N, C-alpha and C positions, 0 to 999 in steps of 0.2 A: 440378814447380816448388812450392816452399812457399808458402803464404800466411801473412804474418806480421801480427798486429795491433799497432799502435802506440799505446800508452796514455801519453800525455804529461803531464807534470806537475812541479811544483817538488818534490814529495816531502820537504816541510820540516817534520815528518819524515815518512817512510813510515809507514803505520799499517795496521791489519788490514783496514780498509775497502778500500784499495787492492789488497790481497793477496786478499780475498774475490772482489772483482770481477774480477781478473786470472784467477784460478782458475775462477771461474764461465764467463767468456767462453771461455777454452781449452777448456773441456769441452762448450759448448753451442752455439758458434758455428762456422761453417764456416771455421776458421782452424786452422794447425798449431802456431803459437806466438804468444804475447803477449810483446811486449818493452816493457819500462817505459823510456821516453824522458826522462831526467832533464834538464830544461830549466834553463839558467843564468838565462834571462830572457824571461819571457812579454811580448811586445809590448803586451798590453792590461793588464797589471799593473805595479805598481811595481817597481823593480829590487831584487833580493835582495842581502843581504850576500854578496860573492863569497868571503869567508872561510869561508863554510859549503859552498861548491860541492862541494869534495871530500868532505867529511862527508856531505852528501845523497846523493852517487853511492855512497859506501860503505856507507851504511845501506840504500839499495836492494838492493844487492848481496848484503847480509847477509840481508835480508828473504825473498829468493827462491832462496837458493843450494841448497836442497834440493827446488826445484819443478821437476818435469819439464815442459818446453814453456813456462817463463817465464823470461825473462832481463831483462837490463839493458843498455841501449845509452847512450853517452855521445857519440854523434855530434854533438850540438849544441854540446859544448864546443870543437869545432873550427870552428864556423860564426861568422859576424859575428853580434853581439849588437845588437839584440834577436834572438831566434830565430822565424823565419817558418816555419810548417809546411810549406809548400810547398817552401821550400829543403830542408827537412830530409827530407822524403819523397823528393826528387829525389836528395839525396845518398845516401841509404839505396839507392835503387833503382840508382844507378851503382855503389855499392860492392858491393852483392850482387845482381848482375843475374840469379841463378838464382831469386830470391825475387819475390814479389808482395806490396805493402804495402797495408794497409787503415787508415786512420785510425780510432781509437776515442775518441768524446768523449761526455761527458754531455749530457743534455737541456738544461741551463744553457747549455751552449756552443753547442748547436744553435739555440736561441733568437737568438743573436747571430752564427751563422755567417756571414751575409752580411756582416758587417764584417770578417772575416778577409781577408787578402792571398790574392788569387787562389782565393776559396773554390770558385768553379764549377770551376776546373781541378783542384783536390783531389778533388772529387767525381767528374768525368770520367775523370781518370788513374788515381787510386787507389781510390776508394769510400770510404764512411763507415759505421762502426758506431755507433749512437747507443743509449746505455742510459739509464734514467730516473734523475733526481735529484729528491730532496724538494723539492716547491714547483714544480716545472718540469714540467708534464704534456706528454706527446708528443702532438701534435694533428695531425701531418702524416706519414702512413705510406705515401704513395704516390709517393715520389721514387725515380727510377732511379739505381741505384748507391748507395742509401742502405739500410742494414738497420736495423731497429728492434727492439731485445732487451728482453725484460721481466725485466731482472736483479734480483736483490735490492737494495734501497735502504738503504744504511748511513749512518746520520746521526752520522757522526764527521768531524771535520776537523783538518787538522794545526794551525790556529789554536787550537782547542780543547785540543789536546795540549801545544802550545807554553806556553799559558797555564797548563795544569795542572802542568806541569813548573816553570814559573817561581815558581808558588805553592807547590812542593815537594809536590805531590799523588803519590800512588803510581799511575802511569799504565801499569802494567805489562799489564793485560788489554787496552789500546788498541793496543799496538804489538808486533810480535814480539820474543820474549825477547832474541835477538842484538842487535835495535836497541836494546832498553831497556838492555842491558849497555853497548853501544857509546856511548850517550849519557852514562850515567854515568861510564864510563872517561874520556870527553874532555870532561867538565862542560860539556855543551851545553845550551842554552835555559835558562840560569839567570837 
């Protein structure tokens, strides 16, 4: 049975920090693959412009198209919005019964994980992998079915990239080449 790590996000746009993290986790954690779960709407954040849904999905696919063991899932696009992680994980489990799924989150989300819908069920049924985020130290590493990973901390955000693109800055070193070309070809984030 394959173990799949699910790394969710808006990926608006996906950047090298996301790619570095997925690649690092795939190689260092006891998982067979990392799936980037492009989310249409996070219940703890403001709704995204739905015009960008398919663009975000396509950019994620372009970013990892040549990466062994890193894939993209659009499963939340077929679920009610906002997207609750427990529903996503259960749908993945029923769709891929030959796989075992683990949630991957940053320490910033771990600090508020008790606010997530059915957070205890997520831990019990699936398990959680927590990686460090700048400014959010991991202070609890004795939780059953939770793995804490000392992954590199990349201080790049999609917000920073969107603003740079809006300001007409050259952001090519922050996003994969194919994503940069896609953004230019589709006149995104202007």
